ROSE-4610 file (N, C-alpha, C; in Angstrom, 1 decimal, always signed):
// ROSE-4610
residu = [M/M/M/A/A/A/L/L/L/T/T/T/K/K/K/V/V/V/I/I/I/T/T/T/Q/Q/Q/D/D/D/R/R/R/I/I/I/E/E/E/V/V/V/V/V/V/G/G/G/D/D/D/Y/Y/Y/K/K/K/A/A/A/V/V/V/Q/Q/Q/V/V/V/R/R/R/T/T/T/K/K/K/T/T/T/A/A/A/V/V/V/M/M/M/E/E/E/D/D/D/G/G/G/V/V/V/E/E/E/L/L/L/S/S/S/C/C/C/G/G/G/F/F/F/H/H/H/R/R/R/H/H/H/I/I/I/V/V/V/T/T/T/A/A/A/G/G/G/D/D/D/D/D/D/Y/Y/Y/S/S/S/A/A/A/E/E/E/S/S/S/A/A/A/D/D/D/V/V/V/Q/Q/Q/L/L/L/I/I/I/C/C/C/A/A/A/A/A/A/V/V/V/H/H/H/T/T/T/D/D/D/A/A/A/V/V/V/V/V/V/A/A/A/A/A/A/A/A/A/A/A/A/A/A/A/A/A/A/A/A/A/A/A/A/A/A/A/L/L/L/A/A/A/A/A/A/F/F/F/R/R/R/P/P/P/E/E/E]
num = [1/1/1/2/2/2/3/3/3/4/4/4/5/5/5/6/6/6/7/7/7/8/8/8/9/9/9/10/10/10/11/11/11/12/12/12/13/13/13/14/14/14/15/15/15/16/16/16/17/17/17/18/18/18/19/19/19/20/20/20/21/21/21/22/22/22/23/23/23/24/24/24/25/25/25/26/26/26/27/27/27/28/28/28/29/29/29/30/30/30/31/31/31/32/32/32/33/33/33/34/34/34/35/35/35/36/36/36/37/37/37/38/38/38/39/39/39/40/40/40/41/41/41/42/42/42/43/43/43/44/44/44/45/45/45/46/46/46/47/47/47/48/48/48/49/49/49/50/50/50/51/51/51/52/52/52/53/53/53/54/54/54/55/55/55/56/56/56/57/57/57/58/58/58/59/59/59/60/60/60/61/61/61/62/62/62/63/63/63/64/64/64/65/65/65/66/66/66/67/67/67/68/68/68/69/69/69/70/70/70/71/71/71/72/72/72/73/73/73/74/74/74/75/75/75/76/76/76/77/77/77/78/78/78/79/79/79/80/80/80/81/81/81/82/82/82/83/83/83/84/84/84/85/85/85/86/86/86/87/87/87]
x = [+0.9/+0.0/+0.9/+1.1/+1.9/+1.0/+1.1/+0.4/+1.3/+0.8/+1.6/+0.7/+1.4/+0.7/+1.2/+0.2/+0.5/+0.0/+0.9/+0.5/+0.6/-0.5/-0.4/-1.2/-0.8/-1.6/-2.5/-3.7/-4.6/-5.4/-5.4/-6.2/-5.5/-5.3/-4.7/-5.6/-6.2/-7.2/-6.8/-7.1/-7.0/-8.4/-8.7/-10.0/-10.0/-11.1/-11.3/-10.6/-11.0/-10.5/-9.0/-8.5/-7.1/-6.3/-6.8/-6.1/-5.5/-6.4/-6.0/-5.7/-4.7/-4.4/-4.7/-5.7/-6.2/-5.5/-5.0/-4.2/-4.9/-5.3/-5.9/-4.8/-4.5/-3.6/-4.3/-4.2/-4.8/-3.8/-4.2/-3.4/-4.2/-3.7/-4.4/-3.6/-4.3/-3.7/-4.0/-3.0/-3.1/-2.7/-3.4/-2.9/-2.8/-1.6/-1.4/-2.0/-1.9/-2.4/-3.8/-4.5/-6.0/-6.1/-6.8/-7.0/-8.0/-7.6/-8.4/-9.1/-8.4/-9.1/-8.3/-8.9/-8.1/-8.7/-7.9/-8.3/-7.7/-8.3/-7.9/-7.5/-6.6/-6.2/-6.1/-6.7/-6.6/-5.9/-5.2/-4.6/-4.6/-4.5/-4.6/-3.4/-2.9/-1.8/-2.4/-2.3/-2.9/-1.8/-2.2/-1.3/-0.5/+0.8/+1.7/+2.3/+1.8/+2.3/+3.7/+4.5/+5.8/+5.4/+5.6/+5.3/+6.5/+7.7/+8.9/+9.0/+8.2/+8.1/+7.1/+6.4/+5.3/+6.0/+5.2/+5.7/+6.0/+6.8/+7.2/+5.9/+4.9/+3.7/+3.0/+2.9/+2.2/+3.1/+4.4/+5.2/+5.1/+5.0/+4.8/+3.5/+2.4/+1.1/+1.1/+1.7/+1.7/+2.5/+3.6/+4.5/+3.7/+2.9/+2.1/+1.0/+0.3/-1.0/-0.8/+0.2/+0.4/+1.3/+0.9/+1.6/+1.7/+2.6/+2.7/+1.3/+0.6/-0.7/-1.7/-1.7/-2.6/-2.2/-0.9/-0.5/-0.9/-0.7/-1.0/-2.5/-3.3/-4.8/-5.3/-4.7/-5.0/-4.7/-3.5/-3.1/-4.0/-4.4/-5.3/-6.6/-7.1/-8.4/-8.3/-7.2/-7.1/-7.0/-6.3/-6.2/-7.5/-8.3/-9.6/-10.6/-10.5/-11.3/-10.9/-9.6/-9.1/-9.6/-9.7/-10.2/-11.6/-12.4/-13.8/-14.0/-13.0/-13.2/-12.9/-13.8/-13.6/-12.6/-11.8/-10.8/-11.2]
y = [-1.2/+0.0/+1.2/+1.8/+3.0/+4.2/+5.2/+6.5/+7.4/+8.0/+8.9/+10.1/+11.3/+12.5/+12.8/+13.0/+13.2/+14.6/+15.5/+16.8/+17.0/+17.4/+17.6/+18.8/+19.4/+20.5/+19.8/+19.6/+18.7/+19.6/+20.9/+21.7/+23.1/+23.4/+24.7/+25.3/+26.4/+27.0/+28.4/+28.9/+30.3/+30.8/+31.9/+32.5/+34.0/+34.5/+36.0/+36.7/+38.0/+38.8/+39.1/+39.0/+39.4/+38.1/+37.0/+35.7/+35.3/+35.4/+34.9/+33.4/+33.0/+31.5/+31.0/+30.2/+29.6/+28.2/+28.0/+26.8/+26.1/+24.8/+24.1/+23.0/+23.0/+22.0/+21.0/+19.8/+18.7/+18.0/+17.9/+17.2/+16.0/+14.8/+13.5/+12.7/+12.1/+11.2/+9.8/+9.0/+7.7/+6.6/+5.5/+4.3/+3.2/+2.7/+1.6/+1.8/+3.0/+3.3/+3.7/+3.7/+4.0/+5.4/+6.3/+7.6/+7.6/+8.0/+8.1/+9.4/+10.5/+11.8/+12.8/+13.9/+14.9/+16.3/+17.3/+18.7/+19.5/+20.6/+21.5/+22.9/+23.5/+24.9/+25.5/+26.7/+27.4/+28.7/+29.1/+30.4/+30.9/+32.2/+32.8/+33.6/+33.5/+34.3/+35.2/+36.5/+37.5/+38.1/+38.7/+39.3/+40.4/+40.3/+41.2/+40.7/+39.6/+39.0/+38.3/+38.2/+37.5/+36.0/+35.2/+33.8/+32.9/+33.4/+32.7/+31.6/+31.6/+30.6/+29.5/+29.7/+28.7/+27.4/+26.4/+25.2/+25.4/+24.5/+24.7/+24.8/+24.0/+24.0/+25.4/+25.9/+27.2/+28.3/+28.2/+29.2/+29.2/+28.1/+28.0/+28.6/+28.3/+28.8/+30.3/+30.8/+32.3/+33.0/+32.4/+33.0/+33.1/+32.1/+32.1/+33.1/+33.2/+34.0/+35.4/+35.6/+37.0/+37.8/+38.1/+38.9/+40.3/+41.1/+42.5/+43.2/+42.9/+43.5/+43.2/+41.9/+41.5/+42.2/+42.2/+42.9/+44.3/+45.0/+46.4/+46.7/+45.8/+45.9/+45.7/+44.7/+44.4/+45.6/+46.2/+47.3/+48.5/+48.7/+49.8/+49.6/+48.4/+48.1/+48.3/+47.9/+48.0/+49.5/+50.3/+51.7/+52.4/+52.0/+52.6/+52.3/+51.0/+50.6/+51.3/+51.5/+52.2/+53.7/+54.3/+55.7/+55.9/+54.8/+54.9/+54.5/+54.0/+53.5/+54.7/+54.9/+56.0/+55.5/+56.4/+56.0/+56.2]
z = [+0.0/+0.0/+0.0/-1.2/-1.3/-1.7/-0.9/-1.3/-2.0/-3.1/-3.9/-4.2/-4.4/-4.8/-6.2/-7.1/-8.5/-8.9/-9.4/-9.8/-11.3/-11.9/-13.4/-13.8/-14.9/-15.5/-16.5/-16.1/-16.9/-17.9/-17.7/-18.7/-18.9/-20.1/-20.4/-21.6/-21.3/-22.2/-22.5/-23.8/-24.2/-24.3/-23.6/-23.6/-23.7/-24.3/-24.3/-25.4/-25.5/-26.6/-26.4/-25.2/-24.9/-24.6/-25.0/-24.9/-23.6/-22.6/-21.2/-21.3/-20.7/-20.6/-19.2/-19.2/-17.9/-17.7/-16.6/-16.3/-15.1/-15.3/-14.2/-13.8/-12.5/-12.0/-11.1/-11.4/-10.6/-9.7/-8.4/-7.5/-7.0/-7.4/-7.1/-6.0/-5.1/-4.1/-4.6/-4.9/-5.4/-4.4/-4.5/-3.7/-4.6/-4.8/-5.8/-7.1/-7.7/-9.0/-9.1/-7.9/-7.9/-7.3/-7.9/-7.4/-6.2/-5.1/-3.9/-3.8/-4.2/-4.1/-5.0/-5.3/-6.1/-5.8/-6.1/-6.0/-7.1/-7.3/-8.5/-8.0/-8.7/-8.5/-9.9/-10.0/-11.3/-11.1/-12.2/-12.2/-13.7/-13.9/-15.2/-15.5/-16.7/-17.2/-18.2/-17.9/-18.8/-19.7/-20.8/-21.8/-21.0/-21.2/-20.5/-19.2/-18.7/-17.5/-17.8/-16.8/-16.9/-16.7/-17.7/-17.6/-17.6/-17.3/-17.3/-16.3/-15.2/-14.2/-14.5/-15.5/-15.9/-16.5/-16.7/-17.3/-18.8/-19.4/-20.8/-21.7/-21.4/-22.3/-22.2/-21.0/-20.8/-21.4/-21.3/-21.9/-23.5/-24.1/-25.5/-25.9/-25.2/-25.6/-25.4/-24.3/-24.1/-25.1/-25.5/-26.5/-27.9/-28.1/-29.4/-29.4/-28.3/-28.3/-27.8/-26.9/-26.4/-27.3/-28.5/-29.4/-28.9/-29.6/-29.2/-29.4/-30.4/-30.6/-29.5/-29.1/-28.0/-26.7/-26.4/-25.2/-25.2/-26.3/-26.4/-26.2/-26.9/-26.8/-25.3/-24.7/-23.3/-22.4/-22.6/-21.8/-22.0/-23.2/-23.5/-22.9/-22.9/-22.3/-20.8/-20.2/-18.7/-18.4/-19.2/-18.9/-19.0/-20.1/-20.2/-19.1/-18.6/-17.5/-16.2/-16.0/-14.8/-14.8/-16.0/-16.1/-15.6/-15.6/-15.2/-13.8/-13.1/-11.7/-10.8/-9.9/-8.9/-7.9/-7.4/-6.4/-5.0]
């Protein structure tokens, strides 16, 4: 009876106009190859974020979809939104 913890990025999705990359990480507890339980954690990498600490798969996807045009458009949208927020 050996318990192991297996961590995988089981879902990577690109969503929205500004190509946000959603990453779901699954943590499973296994006993002799049978999954006993699992949990999920999600995080988002938005255009303009530093993604150098992400996995190789996430880095490749971000490099492909976070073009200079997408980063500029996301920054402009964030600035426009900030102009309408009261402080």
